[in-house]
C-alpha positions in Angstrom: 61.1 94.5 104.1 62.3 96.4 101.1 59.9 97.3 98.3 60.4 95.7 94.9 62.7 97.7 92.6 61.0 99.9 90.0 61.7 99.9 86.3 63.8 102.6 84.9 61.8 104.6 82.3 62.7 105.1 78.7 64.3 108.5 78.0 64.1 110.4 74.7 67.3 112.4 75.4 70.2 112.7 77.7 68.8 116.0 79.1 65.6 114.2 80.0 67.6 111.4 81.7 69.8 113.9 83.5 66.7 115.7 84.9 65.2 112.4 86.0 68.2 111.2 87.9 68.6 114.7 89.5 65.3 114.0 91.3 65.4 110.2 91.8 67.6 107.8 93.7 69.2 105.0 91.8 68.7 102.8 94.9 65.0 102.8 94.2 65.7 101.1 90.8 68.3 98.6 92.0 67.3 95.0 92.5 69.9 93.4 94.8 68.3 90.0 94.3 69.6 89.8 90.7 73.2 90.7 91.8 75.9 88.1 91.0 79.5 87.8 91.9 81.7 88.9 89.0 85.1 87.8 87.9 87.5 90.1 86.0 90.4 88.0 84.9 91.7 90.4 82.3 92.3 93.4 84.6 95.6 95.1 84.4 97.8 94.3 87.4 97.9 96.9 90.1 101.0 99.0 90.7 103.4 98.0 93.3 105.6 100.6 95.1 109.3 99.9 95.2 112.3 101.8 96.6 115.3 102.2 94.4 118.5 103.9 95.4 120.1 105.9 92.6 122.9 108.5 92.7 121.6 112.0 93.3 123.1 113.3 90.1 121.2 110.6 88.1 118.0 111.5 89.9 118.6 115.2 89.1 119.2 114.4 85.5 116.0 112.3 85.4 114.0 115.2 86.9 115.5 117.6 84.4 114.6 115.3 81.5 111.1 114.8 82.9 110.6 118.6 83.3 111.6 119.1 79.7 109.0 116.5 78.6 106.4 117.9 81.1 105.8 114.6 82.8 106.4 113.4 86.4 109.9 111.9 86.8 108.5 108.6 88.2 106.4 108.2 85.0 109.5 108.9 82.9 111.5 106.4 84.9 108.8 103.7 84.2 109.0 104.5 80.5 112.7 104.1 80.5 112.5 100.8 82.4 109.8 99.5 80.1 111.8 100.4 77.1 115.0 98.7 78.3 113.1 95.6 79.4 111.7 95.4 75.8 115.1 95.8 74.4 116.5 93.1 76.6 113.7 90.7 75.8 114.3 91.4 72.1 118.0 90.7 72.5 117.2 87.4 74.2 114.7 86.4 71.6 117.2 87.2 68.8 119.9 85.1 70.5 117.5 82.2 70.9 116.4 82.6 67.3 120.0 82.7 66.0 120.8 79.5 68.0 117.8 77.8 66.5 118.8 78.7 62.9 122.4 77.5 63.3 123.1 74.2 61.5 123.9 71.5 64.0 127.5 70.4 64.1 127.8 66.6 63.9 131.1 64.7 64.0 131.9 63.1 60.6 
Protein backbone atom coordinates (compact mmCIF):
# COMPACT_ATOMS: atom_id res chain seq x y z
CA UNK A 1 0.00 0.00 0.00
CA UNK A 2 1.34 3.42 -0.96
CA UNK A 3 1.90 6.05 1.70
CA UNK A 4 -0.20 9.23 1.60
CA UNK A 5 1.26 12.03 -0.51
CA UNK A 6 3.10 14.75 1.40
CA UNK A 7 2.43 18.48 1.09
CA UNK A 8 4.78 20.53 -1.05
CA UNK A 9 6.50 23.11 1.17
CA UNK A 10 6.34 26.86 0.56
CA UNK A 11 9.46 28.31 -1.08
CA UNK A 12 10.87 31.81 -0.67
CA UNK A 13 12.72 31.80 -4.00
CA UNK A 14 13.17 29.82 -7.17
CA UNK A 15 16.68 28.87 -6.06
CA UNK A 16 15.27 27.35 -2.86
CA UNK A 17 12.64 25.43 -4.86
CA UNK A 18 15.26 24.25 -7.37
CA UNK A 19 17.47 22.94 -4.56
CA UNK A 20 14.49 21.15 -2.97
CA UNK A 21 13.44 19.36 -6.18
CA UNK A 22 17.05 18.38 -6.91
CA UNK A 23 16.96 16.17 -3.80
CA UNK A 24 13.28 15.09 -3.70
CA UNK A 25 11.05 13.05 -5.99
CA UNK A 26 7.81 14.63 -7.27
CA UNK A 27 6.22 11.17 -6.98
CA UNK A 28 6.33 11.49 -3.18
CA UNK A 29 4.13 14.59 -3.47
CA UNK A 30 1.65 13.33 -6.06
CA UNK A 31 -1.77 12.09 -4.98
CA UNK A 32 -3.15 9.79 -7.68
CA UNK A 33 -6.49 9.64 -5.85
CA UNK A 34 -7.28 13.23 -6.79
CA UNK A 35 -6.48 12.72 -10.48
CA UNK A 36 -9.36 13.32 -12.92
CA UNK A 37 -9.80 12.67 -16.62
CA UNK A 38 -9.26 15.90 -18.54
CA UNK A 39 -10.75 17.17 -21.77
CA UNK A 40 -8.94 19.66 -24.01
CA UNK A 41 -11.43 20.70 -26.71
CA UNK A 42 -9.51 23.79 -27.88
CA UNK A 43 -6.24 22.07 -28.79
CA UNK A 44 -4.84 22.81 -32.21
CA UNK A 45 -5.34 19.98 -34.68
CA UNK A 46 -2.32 17.76 -35.15
CA UNK A 47 -0.37 17.84 -38.36
CA UNK A 48 -1.04 15.29 -41.04
CA UNK A 49 1.61 14.19 -43.48
CA UNK A 50 0.71 14.28 -47.16
CA UNK A 51 2.55 13.56 -50.35
CA UNK A 52 2.46 16.11 -53.17
CA UNK A 53 4.04 15.65 -56.57
CA UNK A 54 5.52 18.87 -57.92
CA UNK A 55 7.82 19.51 -60.86
CA UNK A 56 11.47 19.32 -59.83
CA UNK A 57 12.15 22.90 -61.00
CA UNK A 58 9.28 24.15 -58.79
CA UNK A 59 10.73 22.30 -55.80
CA UNK A 60 14.19 23.69 -56.55
CA UNK A 61 12.76 27.22 -56.66
CA UNK A 62 10.89 26.67 -53.40
CA UNK A 63 14.09 25.42 -51.75
CA UNK A 64 16.00 28.45 -53.08
CA UNK A 65 13.38 30.86 -51.70
CA UNK A 66 13.33 29.03 -48.37
CA UNK A 67 17.11 29.17 -48.17
CA UNK A 68 17.05 32.96 -48.75
CA UNK A 69 14.49 33.31 -45.95
CA UNK A 70 16.43 30.86 -43.74
CA UNK A 71 13.42 28.59 -43.15
CA UNK A 72 12.78 24.94 -44.03
CA UNK A 73 11.18 24.57 -47.45
CA UNK A 74 8.26 22.55 -46.04
CA UNK A 75 7.45 25.44 -43.67
CA UNK A 76 7.59 27.92 -46.52
CA UNK A 77 5.27 25.71 -48.58
CA UNK A 78 2.78 25.70 -45.68
CA UNK A 79 2.94 29.50 -45.50
CA UNK A 80 2.29 29.78 -49.23
CA UNK A 81 -0.62 27.32 -49.06
CA UNK A 82 -2.16 29.10 -46.05
CA UNK A 83 -1.84 32.48 -47.78
CA UNK A 84 -3.49 31.24 -50.98
CA UNK A 85 -6.30 29.54 -49.04
CA UNK A 86 -6.97 32.83 -47.22
CA UNK A 87 -7.03 34.69 -50.54
CA UNK A 88 -9.44 32.16 -52.05
CA UNK A 89 -11.71 32.33 -49.00
CA UNK A 90 -11.69 36.12 -49.20
CA UNK A 91 -12.56 35.99 -52.90
CA UNK A 92 -15.46 33.63 -52.18
CA UNK A 93 -16.69 35.81 -49.34
CA UNK A 94 -16.50 38.91 -51.57
CA UNK A 95 -18.49 37.14 -54.31
CA UNK A 96 -21.17 36.10 -51.83
CA UNK A 97 -21.23 39.63 -50.40
CA UNK A 98 -21.61 41.21 -53.85
CA UNK A 99 -24.46 38.85 -54.68
CA UNK A 100 -26.22 39.69 -51.43
CA UNK A 101 -25.94 43.46 -52.08
CA UNK A 102 -27.32 43.26 -55.65
CA UNK A 103 -30.87 44.51 -55.99
CA UNK A 104 -33.19 41.69 -56.94
CA UNK A 105 -34.54 41.82 -60.48
CA UNK A 106 -38.27 41.45 -60.55
CA UNK A 107 -40.40 41.31 -63.67
CA UNK A 108 -42.55 44.42 -64.11
